[in-house]
N, C-alpha and C positions, 0 to 999 in steps of 0.2 A: 500348303494350305493354300487355297485358292479364295479369294475375296468373297464372289456372290454365292456360295455355297448352297443357299435356299433353293435358287432358281434351278440350279443342276441336280439337286439332291431330290427335288418335287418331279422333276421330267424323268428322272432315273427310276424312280419308284413307279410313278404311273405307267411308263412303259413296260414296265415290266406285269404289268397286270394283265396284258393280251398275249405275254410271250414266254415261252419256257428259255432257258439257258440254251443259248445258240453254240453250236460245237465249232471248235476251232480248227484250222486247216491244220494239216498235218505234211505239209510240205517240207522239206529238209532243210535244215539251218543252212545248208551248201548252197542253197538256191538264192539266198539274200546275202551273199558274203561276197558278191562278183562287184566291181565295179562301184565302190563304195565312194567315189569322189566324183562329181560330175565334171565333165570335160571343159575346157576353156576355149570354146569355138571363136570364130572371128567376128569384128565387131557388129555385122549385121546379120550374122545369125540368130535365129529366136532363141530366147530362153523360155525353156520347158517348165511349166508348173503342174502339180497334179492338184485336183480337188477331189476329195472322196465323200461321197454323200449317201445315205441311205435313202434314196428316193422311193424304192419301191418296195419300203420294209413292210411287215404286216401290219404297222399301226396307220397306215396311210400315205397317199402319194406326196400331200403338201407339208408333212409334219417337220422334214428337215431341211427342205428345199431353200429356205430363206438366206443362210449364209452363203452359200453356192449363188445365188442369185446376186446378192450383195458384190461377191468378190467378181464376179463376170463382169457387172456394170462397172466396176474400177477398171479391170483390166481393159474392157472395150474402150473407154474415154482415153486411158493411157496410150493404149495402141495410136488412139487418133491424133494423139498429140506427140507423137513420136518414139514412144516406146520408154525406155532405160536408156540412158547414154546411146539413144538410136539404135538400139535394139527391140524389134517388138516381143510382146510375150505371148508366148504359146501357151492357151488352156487345154489341159488333158482332162477330159471328167471321167469319174468312174462310179460307179452306181454297186454298191455292194450287198444291194438288196436286204440289208438290215441281219447278215447273219455272219458268224466268224469267219466262215469259209470262203464266202463273199469278199469280206474286208482284207482277208489273206491274199486273195486272187488279187484284188486292187492294188495292194502294197507290191506285190510282186511285179504286176505289170508296168505300173509307172515308175518304179525304182530302177529296177532290172532291165527292163524292155524299153520302156521311153526313156529313161534315164533323167527325171525331171530333177530339177536343181532343188526344189523344196517342195512341201505339199503347204496348201494355203486353207485355212477355213474349212478343215474336218470336222465333219459332222457324222457321226457314225454310231449307231444304235449299240453296236458289238465291235468295239476297238480291238480285235484280237490281235493284229499284225502291229500294234503298237511297240511291242519289243522289235519287231524285224527292222522298223523305220529306225529306232534308236540303235540297233546295231549296225545298220547301215551308215550312221551318222548323218542322216538325211533331216535337216529343220523342218518340224512341224510347226507351221506360223498361225496363230491365231485361232485354234481349233476350238470346238466348244465341249466343255468338261461334262458330257454325259455320263461317263462312267469315271474311273479312277486313273486314267492313264497318264494326265497330266499332272497328277502328283506322284508320280511313280518312276518315270522313265527321264534319262537326261536326252538333250536334242528335240523335246516336244515343249512347245511354248504356247499353252492355252491362251484365251483371248482375255482372261481374267488374272494371268500370273500366278505364282506359286511361291511359298516360303519352305516347302519340303525338301529334303535333301534330293529327292529323286535318283536315287541309285539302283533303283531296280525292286525297293520295297516299298509299298504305298505308304505316303504320309511318314508316320513314325511309328515305327513296329508296326504298321499295319492299320493305324489309327488316323483319320483326317480329323481335322478342326474348323469349326465356322463359328461365326461370331451370332449375336443376338442383336444387332444393329436394326432391322426390321421391327422388332417388337418394340424397342428402345424407341424408335421413331413415333410409332402410333400412340404409345404412353405418353411419350413427354410434349409430342406436338398437338395430339388430340384429346388427350385424357382419356384414352381407352382404358377399362380396367377389367374387362372380362371379355374372354376370347373362346370361340369354338375351333375345334378341329374336326374335320367331316373324313372319314376313311372309308374302304371298303372292309369287307372281313376277308383279307386276302394280304399274305404275309408281309410282301415289299410296301403295300400300301399301308398296312397297319404299322410298318417298322418306321416308316417316315413320319406317320402321325405323331409316335411317340417321340420321335425328335424333335418335332415343333412343339409339341406340348412340353419337352423338357425346357426348350429354350425360352417358353412364354412364363413357366414358373420361375425361371432363373430372374426374369426382368419381374416377377411380382404380380403377374395375373391370377385371376382366378379362370380356370381352365375349364371348359364343357366339352367333353369327347362324345363324338356321335359317328357310330359305324353302321352301313348299311350292307346288306346282301348286294353282291356283286352282279350276282345273275338276275335277282329281282329286287331292286333297290325302290324302298318306299321313302323317296326324298319328301314326301308330304310330311310325314311324321317328323323328319328330322326338322323340318320348318318350324313346323309347329314347336317342336321343343327350344329352337333356338328364339323364338318369341317368348315363351314361357321362362326362359333363363334369362333373357335381356342381353344377350349376347351385344358387344360394341363391334366386334372383328369376328370374321369368319376366315379360316384357312384351310386349306384341303389337300388332299392326298391322293384326288380322284383324277379322270381324265377330263378331255375337253367336253365331250357330249354330258358325261356327267354331270360338270359343273353348269350346263345350260341347263339340265332338267331340275338342279338343286335351285337355280335361280329363279325359275319358273315357279317352282314349289314357294319359295321366300315370296313373291309376289302375291301369289294367291292366297296365304295366308296371312300377309300384312307385316312381313317382318321387314324392319328397319334399323340399319346398321350403321356404324360410321364408316366402316369398308369392309368389302369383299374382295380379299388380297389374291391376286393371281402372280404369275412370273414373267420373266422374259419372253419365254415362247409364246405365252397368249398376248403380248403386247403387241398387237397389230391393229390394222384399221378395217377390219372386219369385225368388229364388235356389233355394228347395229344389225348384221346378219346372223352372227353367232348367237346373240342375246336378242332376237327380235320379239320373243314371247315375252321379256321381261324387262319392261323398261326402268322399274324402280331398281332393281338390282343392278341393271345395267350400268345406271347411272352411279352406282354405289361401288364400281369397280375401281380398284386401284392397282398399279402395277408398279414393282421396286426392280432395280437392278444397279449394275454398275457402267452403264453407257448412257449417253445425252439423250434424251426424248426426241425420239425422228420427228416431231412435231414442232422442234422447235427452229422453223425457217429463217429467224433473225440472226442465228448463227451462220457465218461464213461457210463452215466447213461442211454443215447440215445442207444449206441451199445448195452446194454442190451435187451432194449426194443425192437429195431430191429431184434435182435436173436432171442428173444422170437415169435416173430411174422411173421419171414420169410415164413410161410406158407400161410398167409393170401394173397389174391388176389392183393389188393391194401393196400397201408398204408394212414393214414390221421393224420390229427391234433387232431381230436375229438377220435380216438385210443389212441394217447398219454396221453390226459388228462383223458379218462377212465384208464389208467394206473397209472398214478399218483394218482386216485381218491382211487384204491385199495391199492397202497402202503401207503396214508395216513391213511386208515383204519387199515392195519397192524402195521403201529406203533401205533397207537391208542390202539389196543387192545394188544399191546406187553407191553404197559407199566402197564397192569393190573396184571401181574404174579401173586403176592402174595395174593391178594383177587380174583381171577377169572375173567374171562372176561363177563362183565354186560354191561346191556345199559348206566347205570349210570356211569360207569366207563370209557367208551369209551367217551361218551358225555363230561364228565369232560375234559378229553385230548383234544377234539377237542375246547373247550370254551377256552383254554389256548393256542390255536395254535396263533402262532404269527411269524409273516415273515415266514410261511413254504413256503419250494421250491421244496419239492420232488428231492432232491439232484441235484438241479439247472433247473430240468424241469419246473417249473414255475416261471415266476415272483413273488416275496414275498407277500404271501396271508395275510390279515389282517383280523380279525373280530372284530369290537368294535361296540358300541351303542352311538353314539354321539347324544346328545339331539337336537343338531342343524346341517344342513348339512353343510360342509365347502364351502366357495366360491371359494377358490381354493386347485387344490391338486397337488401334486408331482407325476406322472405317469410314468411309463417305459412301452417300447412297444417291442412287437417282430414283427420284419418285415421280408419278403421274397419277392423276384421275381423268377417267372418262368422263366428258359432258357431252351430250346430243347437240349436235350443231357446232361445237367446236371440236369434237376429238379428245386426244390425251392432251391433258393441262397439265404442263409440268407444277410442281410445288415445291419450289427453290431452285438453288444451282445445284449441280452435281458436288461441285468442290465447297459447297459450305455445309451440305446436311452430312455433318459427320458425327462419330460417337465414339467413345473409348468405351469399348464392350469386352465381357468374357469368351475368350474361345472355348468351345463344349466340344469333346472327342465324340465322333460316332464311326461307324464300319459301314463301307458302301460295298 
């Protein structure tokens, strides 16, 4: 079970809107069984790490690049300061094209040919090669849990942690669990009582919408469901009904373009809500451009997640991130999480000074990770292998609101905004 299930579930559902299931590679298992331990070269030999990103995926070239860019920024700065115990980090990038075949090819090349010591900040639409990574005992550090791989396989360490057994079966008997902390937050802190859930008439979108509806009802909300045609969505009709129903909150299971259209329609008909809630992937500095036609809705955007708001430049670790990424056109929460993943690998590799940096040593460090925060950038991350899923869990939350002229404004500290919430099962 991972902590911020909502963001990952929303992303997985939305991405499926434009895609059919990608085929997996049929490379033989033997191709992935050689050299399962990285060599321990001399002190000045570069340490190779791999970053797999669905750069050219069918959902757009910028959808997945944030974690990669953040990780690369960390490694560039690290190398400028002398690397890890005097050894530079050599980053090998691989674009899997958003397909299972491409993903397996990336895994094969990085692990068997490039012999990377670890994967870092993996962001793959179809992580078909996850079982091969696990079989080779290559630690995959700080990946984005778009699918269920990080709640399925050992040696894979998602950026948000996991409590699942990770024994080759997803979650617990195929079910994953997520909490209702986001809904609890808006009810308790802002008095929200009526929530709308907007989805497409498409299977993945509708399934995610039902999950959100279930969580909202568990927290006592009156829920309004709105569904639009995927090919010819009538967002104005949805907006009109949101106004009629008096919705306090709006959640969605639609894509970024659809969200921009929905916001414009909400402005056009005069919908006013406490919050139009979005997720980590949309937590970027590009809001003004993305929602340029809907200033009222734009200033009602709220984002939730499990990493510190990238706008908090009074925080020392965040100042370092912003300084290192000042050349990027935009900033995003996913960039920050990629930066944190690379920092995590650096600490793991730095623990291997005496015996040399090997896959096994890095993996041992990751297995011991308990309460890791990347110097306060993450809500404390845990990896446990619980035999049974917990019925409830105390979960802390990062919350920010968009304000024109200020950007994303944090709403409390990530270590103080915490709730004891029920854990609901779902399939992904």
